[in-house]
KEKOLMAR-571715 format. One line per field, with one value per residue (C-alpha): residue number from 0; z, x, y. Coordinates in steps of 0.5 Angstrom, whole numbers. Layout:
<atoms>
k	NUM/...
c3	Z/...
c1	X/...
c2	Y/...
</atoms>
This chain:
<atoms>
k	0/1/2/3/4/5/6/7/8/9/10/11/12/13/14/15/16/17/18/19/20/21/22/23/24/25/26/27/28/29/30/31/32/33/34/35/36/37/38/39/40/41/42/43/44/45/46/47/48/49/50/51/52/53/54/55/56/57/58/59/60/61/62/63/64/65/66/67/68/69/70/71/72/73/74/75/76/77/78/79/80/81/82/83/84/85/86/87/88/89/90/91/92/93/94/95/96/97/98/99/100/101/102/103/104/105/106/107/108/109/110/111/112/113/114/115/116/117/118/119/120/121/122/123/124/125/126/127/128/129/130/131/132/133/134/135/136/137/138/139/140/141/142/143/144/145/146/147/148/149/150/151/152/153/154/155/156/157/158/159/160/161/162/163/164/165/166/167/168/169/170/171/172/173/174/175/176/177/178/179/180/181/182/183/184/185/186/187/188/189/190/191/192/193/194/195/196/197/198/199/200/201/202/203/204/205/206/207/208/209/210/211/212/213/214/215/216/217/218/219/220/221/222/223/224/225/226/227/228/229/230/231/232/233/234/235/236/237/238/239/240/241/242/243/244/245/246/247/248/249/250/251/252/253/254/255/256/257/258/259/260/261/262/263/264/265/266/267/268/269/270/271/272/273/274/275/276/277/278/279/280/281/282/283/284/285/286/287/288/289/290/291/292/293/294/295/296/297/298/299/300/301/302/303/304/305/306/307/308/309/310/311/312/313/314/315/316/317/318/319/320/321/322/323/324/325/326/327/328/329/330/331/332/333/334/335/336/337/338/339/340/341/342/343/344/345/346/347/348/349/350/351/352/353/354/355/356/357/358/359/360/361/362/363/364/365/366/367/368/369/370/371/372/373/374/375/376/377/378/379/380/381/382/383/384/385/386/387/388/389/390/391/392/393/394/395/396/397/398/399/400/401/402/403/404/405/406/407/408/409/410/411/412/413/414/415/416/417/418/419/420/421/422/423/424/425/426/427/428/429/430/431/432/433/434/435/436/437/438/439/440/441/442/443/444/445/446/447/448/449/450/451/452/453/454/455/456/457/458/459/460/461/462/463/464/465/466/467/468/469/470/471/472/473/474/475/476/477/478/479/480/481/482/483/484/485/486/487/488/489/490/491/492/493/494/495/496/497/498/499/500/501/502/503/504/505/506/507/508/509/510/511/512/513/514/515/516/517/518/519/520/521/522/523/524/525/526/527/528/529/530/531/532/533/534/535/536/537/538/539/540/541/542/543/544/545/546/547/548/549/550/551/552/553/554/555/556/557/558/559/560/561/562/563/564/565/566/567/568/569/570/571/572/573/574/575/576/577/578/579/580/581/582/583/584/585/586/587/588/589/590/591/592/593/594/595/596/597/598/599/600/601/602/603/604/605/606/607/608/609/610/611/612/613/614/615/616/617/618/619/620/621/622/623/624/625/626/627/628/629/630/631/632/633/634/635/636/637/638/639/640/641/642/643/644/645/646/647/648/649/650/651/652/653/654/655/656/657/658/659/660/661/662/663/664/665/666/667/668/669/670/671/672/673/674/675/676/677/678/679/680/681/682/683/684/685/686/687/688/689/690/691/692/693/694/695/696/697/698/699/700/701/702/703/704/705/706/707/708/709/710/711/712/713/714/715/716/717/718/719/720/721/722/723/724/725/726/727/728/729/730/731/732/733/734/735/736/737/738/739/740/741/742/743/744/745/746/747/748/749/750/751/752/753/754/755/756/757/758/759/760/761/762/763/764/765/766/767/768/769/770/771/772/773/774/775/776/777/778/779/780/781/782
c3	120/118/115/111/105/107/114/117/120/127/128/127/132/138/140/137/132/125/122/115/110/106/101/95/96/97/91/85/81/85/81/77/75/68/64/59/52/55/50/50/50/43/41/41/48/50/48/51/58/57/56/63/66/63/65/73/78/79/83/89/93/99/98/99/106/108/106/110/116/123/120/126/123/116/115/113/106/103/108/106/110/109/110/114/108/107/101/100/101/101/99/102/97/91/89/90/83/84/88/84/85/83/85/78/74/71/66/59/60/66/66/71/75/76/78/83/86/86/90/95/96/97/104/108/116/122/122/128/126/132/131/136/142/146/146/153/152/148/140/134/129/122/119/112/106/109/104/100/105/112/119/124/131/137/144/149/157/157/150/143/138/131/125/119/119/112/107/109/116/115/113/119/124/122/122/129/131/128/132/138/137/135/140/143/148/151/151/155/159/156/158/155/148/146/148/145/147/148/142/146/139/132/127/120/116/111/107/102/104/104/110/114/111/116/122/123/124/130/133/135/134/141/144/141/146/143/149/148/155/157/163/168/170/167/161/161/154/154/147/149/151/154/152/158/157/158/159/155/150/143/141/133/130/123/120/118/113/113/113/108/103/105/103/97/94/96/95/90/85/88/83/77/81/83/76/74/80/77/71/76/81/76/81/77/74/81/81/84/91/91/89/90/87/86/80/74/70/64/69/75/79/84/85/86/93/95/92/91/94/99/97/104/107/108/114/116/123/124/128/135/135/129/128/125/126/127/134/139/144/149/150/155/154/147/144/137/133/128/121/117/109/106/98/97/96/99/100/108/110/116/118/125/129/135/139/144/139/134/129/123/119/113/111/104/102/102/99/96/89/85/87/82/82/79/81/75/78/78/84/84/82/87/89/87/89/96/96/95/101/106/105/106/112/115/114/118/123/124/120/125/130/127/127/123/117/116/111/111/104/103/108/112/112/118/119/119/113/109/111/109/103/101/103/99/93/93/94/88/84/85/84/78/75/77/75/68/66/67/64/57/58/58/52/48/49/50/55/50/48/55/57/51/53/61/62/69/71/72/79/80/75/77/84/86/91/85/80/77/80/82/79/73/70/64/68/73/67/64/71/73/66/68/74/72/65/64/59/53/50/46/39/37/33/40/43/41/38/36/41/41/37/32/31/30/25/21/22/20/14/12/12/7/12/17/13/11/17/21/15/16/24/23/20/25/30/27/27/35/34/40/42/35/34/41/39/32/34/39/34/30/36/38/30/30/37/35/30/33/29/31/39/38/35/40/46/43/43/50/52/50/53/59/59/58/63/69/73/76/75/67/67/70/66/59/61/64/57/54/58/57/50/49/55/56/62/68/71/66/69/76/79/83/91/91/96/94/101/102/100/104/108/115/112/108/115/118/112/113/120/119/114/115/113/108/105/104/101/96/94/93/88/84/83/81/74/71/65/69/74/68/70/77/83/90/97/103/110/113/121/123/131/134/141/143/140/144/150/150/148/154/159/156/158/151/150/149/142/140/141/138/131/132/132/127/122/123/125/124/120/113/107/100/94/87/82/75/75/81/88/93/101/106/113/118/122/116/111/116/111/105/110/112/105/103/108/104/98/94/96/101/106/112/115/122/124/128/125/125/122/116/115/115/110/105/105/103/98/95/94/89/84/79/77/75/80/86/92/94/100/105/102/103/110/112/109/112/119/118/116/122/127/124/121/114/112/107/103/98/103/102/94/94/97/92/86/89/90/82/80/83/79/81/77/73/77/71/65/59/58/52/47/47/51/47/48/51/45/48/53/58/58/58/65
c1	-370/-375/-381/-387/-390/-397/-397/-390/-386/-388/-392/-386/-382/-386/-384/-389/-387/-391/-394/-395/-398/-394/-390/-392/-399/-398/-401/-398/-400/-395/-392/-386/-380/-378/-373/-375/-376/-375/-378/-381/-377/-377/-379/-371/-371/-377/-375/-368/-371/-376/-371/-368/-374/-372/-365/-366/-370/-375/-380/-374/-376/-371/-368/-375/-376/-369/-370/-376/-374/-373/-378/-380/-382/-382/-382/-389/-391/-390/-385/-378/-372/-370/-364/-364/-366/-372/-369/-371/-365/-368/-375/-378/-384/-379/-379/-386/-387/-383/-388/-392/-396/-393/-386/-384/-388/-383/-384/-381/-376/-372/-368/-373/-367/-365/-372/-372/-366/-369/-376/-371/-367/-374/-375/-374/-374/-371/-370/-368/-361/-361/-367/-366/-365/-371/-372/-371/-364/-359/-359/-356/-361/-360/-363/-364/-367/-365/-359/-355/-351/-354/-353/-352/-353/-350/-353/-348/-349/-350/-351/-350/-344/-346/-343/-342/-346/-349/-347/-350/-351/-359/-360/-355/-359/-366/-363/-361/-368/-372/-368/-369/-376/-378/-373/-367/-371/-376/-369/-365/-371/-371/-377/-375/-377/-372/-366/-363/-359/-351/-347/-341/-337/-337/-334/-332/-332/-328/-326/-332/-336/-343/-340/-337/-340/-346/-342/-342/-350/-350/-343/-340/-332/-331/-334/-330/-326/-319/-315/-315/-316/-316/-319/-314/-319/-317/-321/-324/-319/-312/-313/-318/-317/-322/-323/-326/-332/-332/-339/-341/-335/-335/-329/-329/-326/-323/-318/-311/-310/-317/-316/-311/-315/-321/-318/-314/-321/-325/-321/-315/-319/-326/-328/-327/-330/-336/-338/-337/-341/-347/-347/-346/-351/-356/-357/-359/-365/-368/-368/-362/-361/-366/-372/-370/-376/-374/-374/-378/-379/-375/-370/-367/-369/-364/-356/-355/-353/-359/-363/-359/-354/-357/-357/-355/-349/-343/-338/-331/-329/-323/-322/-319/-317/-314/-314/-307/-308/-313/-315/-321/-323/-329/-333/-338/-340/-339/-334/-331/-326/-323/-321/-317/-318/-315/-315/-321/-327/-323/-316/-318/-323/-325/-330/-332/-335/-339/-337/-343/-348/-345/-346/-341/-341/-337/-337/-338/-334/-340/-346/-351/-349/-343/-339/-334/-326/-326/-332/-335/-334/-326/-322/-315/-316/-318/-315/-319/-314/-314/-321/-322/-317/-320/-327/-323/-320/-327/-330/-324/-325/-332/-335/-337/-340/-343/-351/-352/-348/-350/-347/-347/-351/-357/-360/-357/-357/-358/-355/-348/-349/-352/-347/-341/-345/-345/-338/-335/-339/-337/-330/-330/-333/-328/-322/-325/-326/-318/-315/-319/-318/-310/-310/-313/-308/-303/-305/-305/-312/-313/-318/-324/-323/-323/-329/-333/-329/-330/-336/-338/-340/-347/-346/-344/-348/-355/-354/-358/-353/-348/-351/-348/-352/-347/-341/-341/-337/-335/-332/-329/-325/-323/-321/-316/-313/-312/-309/-304/-302/-305/-308/-303/-305/-298/-301/-296/-302/-305/-299/-300/-307/-311/-315/-323/-325/-319/-320/-328/-327/-323/-327/-334/-330/-327/-334/-337/-339/-344/-351/-348/-346/-353/-357/-353/-353/-361/-362/-357/-362/-368/-365/-363/-355/-355/-348/-345/-350/-348/-340/-341/-345/-341/-336/-341/-343/-335/-334/-340/-343/-348/-352/-358/-360/-353/-354/-362/-360/-354/-359/-364/-358/-356/-363/-364/-358/-360/-366/-363/-357/-357/-352/-356/-349/-349/-357/-355/-349/-353/-359/-355/-352/-358/-361/-356/-355/-363/-363/-356/-352/-356/-353/-347/-343/-343/-336/-334/-333/-325/-326/-331/-333/-334/-341/-342/-338/-339/-338/-332/-329/-330/-326/-320/-320/-319/-314/-307/-302/-299/-305/-307/-301/-301/-308/-306/-300/-306/-310/-303/-304/-297/-297/-300/-294/-289/-283/-286/-282/-286/-284/-288/-286/-293/-292/-299/-300/-305/-304/-311/-312/-306/-308/-314/-311/-306/-312/-315/-309/-308/-301/-295/-293/-300/-300/-293/-296/-302/-297/-293/-298/-304/-300/-292/-287/-287/-284/-288/-284/-287/-281/-281/-289/-289/-291/-286/-287/-282/-284/-279/-278/-277/-273/-269/-264/-269/-273/-267/-265/-272/-272/-266/-270/-271/-278/-280/-285/-287/-294/-296/-303/-307/-310/-317/-315/-311/-317/-322/-317/-316/-324/-325/-320/-324/-330/-325/-328/-322/-324/-318/-321/-318/-322/-329/-332/-331/-324/-322/-325/-321/-315/-316/-317/-310/-307/-310/-307/-300/-301/-300/-298/-300/-294/-291/-293/-300/-299/-295/-300/-305/-301/-300/-308/-309/-305/-310/-315/-322/-325/-332/-337/-341/-336/-338/-338/-342/-339/-332/-329/-325/-318/-314/-310/-306/-301/-302/-310/-308/-310
c2	221/216/219/216/219/220/218/217/211/213/207/202/207/206/199/195/189/191/185/185/180/175/179/175/177/184/189/188/195/199/205/204/209/206/210/215/212/205/200/193/187/184/177/175/177/174/167/168/169/164/159/161/158/151/151/152/149/155/150/150/155/154/161/164/160/162/170/170/166/170/175/180/187/191/198/200/201/208/209/212/215/222/227/233/237/232/229/222/217/211/209/202/202/203/196/194/192/186/183/177/171/166/168/165/170/175/181/179/185/181/175/170/168/176/177/172/174/181/179/175/182/185/182/188/189/186/179/174/170/166/163/157/161/164/171/172/171/175/174/176/180/183/189/188/192/199/200/195/191/188/191/185/187/182/183/184/184/192/194/192/190/193/189/194/201/201/206/213/216/217/209/207/211/209/202/202/206/200/195/199/200/193/189/193/197/191/187/192/195/202/206/212/212/217/213/207/201/203/201/197/196/197/192/193/187/190/196/198/204/200/197/203/209/210/210/217/216/212/213/220/220/223/217/212/208/209/206/198/196/189/186/182/177/170/167/160/159/161/164/169/176/180/187/191/195/202/205/211/209/205/200/201/194/193/188/190/195/197/205/205/200/205/211/208/206/211/217/216/214/216/220/215/209/214/215/208/205/209/204/198/200/204/209/215/210/211/218/221/224/229/224/217/214/206/202/199/193/196/200/198/192/190/190/183/184/188/193/199/204/209/216/219/222/218/218/215/214/211/204/204/197/193/186/184/177/171/172/171/177/177/184/185/177/176/172/173/169/173/170/175/174/179/180/176/181/187/188/188/183/178/173/173/167/168/163/163/163/158/163/164/171/171/178/178/172/167/171/166/168/168/175/179/178/185/190/193/200/198/196/191/184/180/173/167/162/165/166/159/157/162/158/152/155/157/150/147/152/152/147/142/146/152/152/159/162/169/175/182/182/177/172/167/159/154/147/145/140/146/151/146/144/152/153/147/149/156/154/150/155/160/155/152/159/160/154/153/160/159/152/156/162/157/154/161/163/171/174/175/168/165/168/164/158/157/154/151/144/142/141/148/152/149/151/158/160/160/164/170/176/181/178/174/168/172/178/173/169/176/178/172/173/181/179/174/177/184/188/186/179/179/181/187/190/191/194/201/202/208/212/209/215/215/208/208/214/209/203/207/210/203/200/205/210/212/211/204/201/203/200/193/194/195/188/185/188/185/178/179/180/185/184/185/191/194/193/196/202/204/205/209/213/214/217/221/222/227/222/221/214/212/213/211/204/203/205/199/194/195/195/188/186/189/185/179/179/175/179/185/189/188/190/196/198/196/200/206/206/206/212/216/215/217/222/225/225/228/234/233/240/237/238/232/233/232/226/222/220/227/228/234/239/235/228/231/234/227/224/229/227/220/221/221/226/221/219/226/228/222/224/232/229/225/232/236/238/236/240/246/245/245/249/251/250/251/249/249/247/244/244/241/241/236/239/238/231/229/232/228/221/222/224/217/213/211/207/211/207/209/216/216/213/218/224/221/220/225/231/233/237/235/238/238/240/241/240/237/237/232/233/230/230/229/227/230/224/219/223/228/230/231/235/240/241/243/248/252/252/258/261/256/258/255/254/252/251/245/239/242/248/244/240/246/250/244/242/250/249/243/248/252/247/248/255/260/265/261/265/263/267/261/260/267/267/262/264/271/268/264/271/274/269/269/262/265/272/277/277/272/266/267/268/262/258/260/259/252/251/253/247/242/239/238/233/232/228/225/225/221/214/211/217/220/225/230/229/235/238/243/241/246/244/236/233
</atoms>
């Protein structure tokens, strides 16, 4: 649902194109949301930021022209997107304070280069990408500024192909309606304003949640076309397969390994990543889920790839077509050439060339900035060398005929010469960082030394589209070292160090005590040595976390570093640290949803239904508290049936092999054991001998239920929130229903199930980052 704070967004949704003034002439007195206790930039920070104006060519406004090209309509000033509860999940006016004229005017509390990127990302609305084509023809459009990523819409004969669905269902639904209001209904001659252009296909460019999380807002899982149906008609090209359009159905297309990558990243370490992502994107600085207020000059101003991450409801709809090799499909008049690019920006990723439009969508591997090789929220290290090689491959395949290059963040580029120039420059950037980092590694330098030594040549570092707004040079250099060498630098003094808190206590003691350290650090702060002050005061805070003088000085140092940072991610991390040191952690007692994708019960169930049973059992093993399970021996035989789903697939004439794979992974018979404080499971089809042996284990219980019952049971179990008293009313009700239906009997079976659930941890959502977390001293409490 899209609302306007005062008047509603109805004007934009009536089908008329909204024209607004050129953004640089808009009101510059917009309301700001700065962190409580934020301070002004110091003289040293002002000087540092002023130097940036001389280092880069701010007179070149080409990127401003590119970011505005093809503009059709924007959401009206003052509008926002809300969820069903009326909570604001996206505020279109949250960054109006960034408007300035001339555009190079930046506040002293922001790096001018980052401020420029923030202004460019502030262009929101509907944009036409294929600007050389008539409006009477099919075209490619993008919705930008409705979330962190872009939604790309390709017009087919009978409906649209949606490339990436944003982060949340609310923003995705609003984006689709905005397209239909300003283009779709007119082009497809839809008279009824309550109806939308059919969605022929949804494509996920890669496995990050800001590109698939909104799928549930625009597609119902029951409308997914599970069977891959090909048209028997001959194609003009022998290497092209034509997918048959099934009216009322939607293909969901993703690169090889998509579901495994999406689940492993958003589930296996989802809680830790979610907390770290708060620092990376600065989302708590924007007001949070219930009150998404936007940023301020002394707070969050951008995320590099876009403004921020929306605060709505995520979802996961499993793909029905997997692209497992480079291939070309034609669907409903749209020809798509897929290029797999795994282990670049994501473990599962691809680019798509839309042959009919001569448009190359590079996903997220050629954004107008330096990307990161190791995201600050945490991930597996990305392969810089392969990244460079895939950019070369894209140039070779499409470089001679491409007319427009777009991506799933930021803005497109037009003209083959400019496109090839950008691809070659970015390729050389990643290759240079890779090669020089390894050259110096082979000369014996350590990770931190590399970060100070690798410097980009002027031919690369002066280009606007190579600036480190999301990734950063130092971070990428360290990532390459980590990928090839690991965390250990071969110095035996670093082999088994004390914990941060224990070491900090010794450092402060050796340095003459807390008061002495703070006095010396204040002098360094007054001289502008903020990196060192942040480093030494981190030790002070970890040694004496309750010391207000230590916390305040640490916050002051982090804040100035944030004001100077060119990378939005670095700025956000610094300012988040400063804010929590001054004001504490918002909702510090919150318990995380066990599955990070599951932000509420509805989306949680969506996530469960998309997960295979091996994925689920793997994550359950992660949740098992090993010390609590010490000495326990539990065996549960799960018999999960998928009769209704299988019946539906068979009725849809889905290929027998696909049905067999679904039956094997989404349901089936599994023996799960807890022994040696470790959870292990044996699918009957894969490990028949071990499965049969588990059946004879003393105390083994057998639970037989449908997959929907299994999902409901486990989702209710999540709501236990780690309490010793296992039962919640919802959980008790579901268990009782299973008892009544003879799935769980009111004897030792239900007791064994409850005993098992007591061993599973529910993680704290907002654990400390910039001060120490108490270590568990009692082995039975240790996680």
